[in-house]
MIMAR-650565 format. One record per residue: residue in one letter; x, y, z of N, C-alpha, C in turn. Coordinates in steps of 0.001 Angstrom, whole numbers, plus 500000, padded with zeros to 6 digits. Example, Ala and Ser with C-alpha at 12.3 -4.5 7.8 and 13.67 -1.06 7.14 Angstrom:
<recs>
a513190494310507800512300495500507800513200496700507800/s512850497750507080513670498940507140512900500030507870/
</recs>
This chain:
<recs>
x556489515046483182556831514516484817556747515163485232/x557309516286484938557383517785486096556285518211486688/x554976517767485815553414518004486257553220517452487440/x553536515791487367553150514653487864553923515344489428/x555357515632489485555951515596490617555488517241491180/x555194518220490634554776519225491373552999519065491820/x552245518491491455550691517819491940551307517273493400/x552208516064493181552141515407494198552629516061495257/x553782517362494941554258518123495928553244519057496625/x552302519306495510551528520775496438549994519771497220/x549771518273496853549158517522497421549253517057498906/x550570517104499347551597516698500140552041517597501352/x551751518426500749552781520148501487551767521009501530/x550190520445501786549643521669502185548989522624500781/x549286522046499896548510522528499167546846523104498719/x546490524709498563545014524788498900544621525316497589/x543543524969497870542348525322496820541955526657496965/x541092527541495610540740528624496159539353528366496893/x538855529111497432537349528994498060536153528139496801/x535149527434497800534413527168496826533317527589497632/x532605528095497062531366528686497154529683528036497227/x529222527856498075527950527674497990526716528543497625/x526269528004496054525067528599495763523947528072495569/x522824528837495504521757528252496058521217526979495631/x521696526807494218520861525555493646521600524989493939/x523106524887494434523573523480495238522897523042496162/x522835524354497419522390524162498594520825523215498378/x519907524088497541518614523552497510518802521860497019/x519760521458496075520187520309495466519937519331496489/x521270519563497556521368519235498585520397518622499515/x519705519540500016518416519564500862517694518574500442/x517477518428499166516409517616498440517095516706498195/x518473516140497947518556514898497948518093513992499307/x518561514877499986518606514550501936517068514062502602/x516216515121501736515103514824502021514348513533501536/x514982513274500174514150512135499478515216510674500297/x515997510841500474516795509898501091516348509373502090/x516019510423503060514977509981504354513394509418504030/x513306510142503015511369509738502408511749508395502443/x512672507844501428513095506523500849513477505215502225/x514035506074503238514445504832504330513043504971505113/x512115505931505213511009505248506243509692504493505363/x509664505049504241508798504249503155509239502863503152/x510647502106503360510929501177503226510578500673504628/x511008501329505962510443500346506890509216500530507489/x508526501727507042506975501547506946506238500420506194/x507122499918505001506592498795504079507081497414504941/x507797497680505452508014496135506114507271495364507143/x507041496727507977506274496719509250505005496421509106/x504399496547508075503259496551507649502229495276507798/x501133494517508229500900493671508004500573493044506899/x500488491381506557500647490972505430498709490798505360/x498610491499504387497137490747503682497038490534502302/x496517489151502145497006488331501369495776486981501306/x495017486495500350494224485392500310492810486029500446/x492243484670500880490606484919500659490115485074501980/x490908484487502856490945484673504462490461486301504877/x491120487101504569491326488801504567489838488931504249/x489243488101503775488065488629502922487242488606504239/x486798487950505282485686487518505682485749489121507007/x484712489439507215483991491097507426484446491843506999/x484462491541505669484576493105504486483406492735503991/x483387493936503827481613494764502446481663494124501507/x480260493781501044480197493847499517478973494411498829/x478837494456497597477321494795496970477056493391496246/x475348493516496441474912492137495811474396492719494509/x474939491827493366474888492059491967473239491691491897/x473517490643491596472402490050491696471203489037492234/x470024489242492605469258489024494098469968487681494498/x469855487732495854470533486236496752469246485479497012/x468910484649496259467317483947496554467971482201497140/x468436481990497683469580482501498288471005482506497874/x471157482265496646472271482126495655471912483390495148/x472966483719494274473226485135493353475243484940493612/x475354486443493189476462487043493183476600488597493756/x478321488197494018478189489952494897479514490385493990/x479674491381494369480956492279494121481626492637495260/x482756491852495567483568491883496767484924492329496313/x485918493454496802487187493940496424487660493778495362/x486406494305494377486673494806493080486251493239492338/x485925492221492820486236490904491898484236490604492095/x483619489893490885482657488968491036482448487727491492/x481966487700493133481903486025493506480803485786493618/x480804484273493602479289483459493946478994483718495107/x477727483639495633477517484224497173476148483124497501/x476380482904498859475016482424499351474414482913500687/x473378483414500374472933484497502085472244483204502757/x472837483769504161472369483245505259471572483656505803/x470825484591505615469319484593505799468504484777504998/x467153485449504557466389485744503539466816486313502382/x466206486386501720466569486839500454466866488608500314/x467906488969499676468647489952499714468613490505498127/x468186491631497743467804492117496572469260492692496120/x469300492569494638470449493504494023470999495219494732/x472015495522494710472490496683495408472706496751496602/x471767496073497817472406495771499326473779495754499677/x474062496457500752475206496043501068474889494650501710/x476337493447501926476431492713502661477920492721503409/x477805491476504413479053491392504917479449490049504750/x480636489647504450480846488542504277481393487967505646/x480935486337505644481199485802506882481452484733506595/x481845483939505898482379482467505553482636482718504185/x483839481605503946484491481320502493484653479901502237/x483707479130501573483452478041500812484237477840499502/x485306477844499416485943477591497712485869478721497111/x485615478872496101484996479907495869483926480094495891/x482819480488496899481638480957497331481667481766498430/x481213482269498635480857483386499818479681483490500373/x479541483305501726478714483302502689478360484674503093/x477129485104503024477098486951503168475902486958504044/x475598488066505292474614488017505457474324489678505225/x473173490297505467472979491806505299473470492361506084/x473635493741505519474480494218506522473760494921507907/x472465494803507348471906495876508534471658494417509710/x471476493283509306471133492052510038472643492219511318/x473513492579510388474894492046511191475009493118512613/x475000494214512022474730495300513221473529495262514005/x472353494933514299471367494621515103472096493446515834/x472626492414515310472797491473516121473985491366517004/x474714492501516674476124492653517635475790493109519012/
</recs>
């Protein structure tokens, strides 16, 4: 019981602890922890402010690559996925780049990349 009374007396009467030294590894750990917290807060705020981009409507205006010749129907690789596509112009050969102009269900309407630049 005497130990508790001595501890209580020491705490409330200005008990002083031996000086604590801040060593290099402790300071480095504190700096890294603070830097991580600042980075995490920044990443969270940036993520919350980003424009939501989801759905096929976001694909309009994006580039795609023709996989099978479009005459006028064929397939294109858009956003890493194969899509059925219809050319809005002439025949487009496999390997050419196209621009998505419209989406009709699961089929894309596309034009040659060169034609779109000339028309703008």
